[in-house]
C-alpha beads as a LAMMPS data file, in Angstrom:
LAMMPS data file: protein, C-alpha beads

50 atoms
49 bonds

1 atom types
1 bond types

-500.0 500.0 xlo xhi
-500.0 500.0 ylo yhi
-500.0 500.0 zlo zhi

Masses

1 110.0

Atoms # bond

1 1 1 459.755 109.196 180.587
2 1 1 459.864 107.930 184.319
3 1 1 456.909 107.210 186.713
4 1 1 455.292 109.760 188.065
5 1 1 454.080 108.858 191.772
6 1 1 451.669 110.458 194.376
7 1 1 451.567 114.265 193.290
8 1 1 453.488 114.059 189.830
9 1 1 456.942 113.636 191.382
10 1 1 459.660 111.518 189.841
11 1 1 460.831 108.397 190.643
12 1 1 464.496 110.037 191.283
13 1 1 463.750 113.112 193.127
14 1 1 461.275 110.602 195.945
15 1 1 464.752 108.059 196.073
16 1 1 466.688 111.386 197.019
17 1 1 463.495 112.447 199.199
18 1 1 463.311 109.012 200.826
19 1 1 467.498 108.869 200.523
20 1 1 467.231 112.359 202.792
21 1 1 465.079 111.201 205.136
22 1 1 466.610 107.842 206.470
23 1 1 469.554 110.066 206.794
24 1 1 468.761 112.359 209.172
25 1 1 467.301 109.012 211.202
26 1 1 470.498 107.947 211.304
27 1 1 472.305 110.143 213.057
28 1 1 469.500 110.252 215.737
29 1 1 470.748 106.178 216.897
30 1 1 472.906 105.472 219.827
31 1 1 475.958 103.165 218.259
32 1 1 473.771 99.803 219.713
33 1 1 471.199 101.586 217.395
34 1 1 473.495 102.040 214.330
35 1 1 474.836 98.008 215.300
36 1 1 472.130 96.457 215.446
37 1 1 471.110 98.104 212.604
38 1 1 473.748 97.047 210.273
39 1 1 473.664 93.456 211.801
40 1 1 470.441 93.622 210.784
41 1 1 471.248 94.853 206.779
42 1 1 474.639 92.711 206.600
43 1 1 472.245 89.633 206.870
44 1 1 470.355 90.664 204.465
45 1 1 472.923 91.796 202.220
46 1 1 471.892 95.528 202.019
47 1 1 475.421 95.947 203.017
48 1 1 477.991 94.600 201.188
49 1 1 481.187 95.526 202.335
50 1 1 484.409 95.899 200.814

Bonds

1 1 1 2
2 1 2 3
3 1 3 4
4 1 4 5
5 1 5 6
6 1 6 7
7 1 7 8
8 1 8 9
9 1 9 10
10 1 10 11
11 1 11 12
12 1 12 13
13 1 13 14
14 1 14 15
15 1 15 16
16 1 16 17
17 1 17 18
18 1 18 19
19 1 19 20
20 1 20 21
21 1 21 22
22 1 22 23
23 1 23 24
24 1 24 25
25 1 25 26
26 1 26 27
27 1 27 28
28 1 28 29
29 1 29 30
30 1 30 31
31 1 31 32
32 1 32 33
33 1 33 34
34 1 34 35
35 1 35 36
36 1 36 37
37 1 37 38
38 1 38 39
39 1 39 40
40 1 40 41
41 1 41 42
42 1 42 43
43 1 43 44
44 1 44 45
45 1 45 46
46 1 46 47
47 1 47 48
48 1 48 49
49 1 49 50
């Protein structure tokens, strides 16, 4: 059985919720902010372009 965190949410539900929040926030960023985020994420190996 999946771990139920705060308020009984499953890990999968919480993950989906966080992705929606992050997607909405990223859509609001300017190009320079997106470039800075991309650079930061790629240097930390969160982004691996194929």
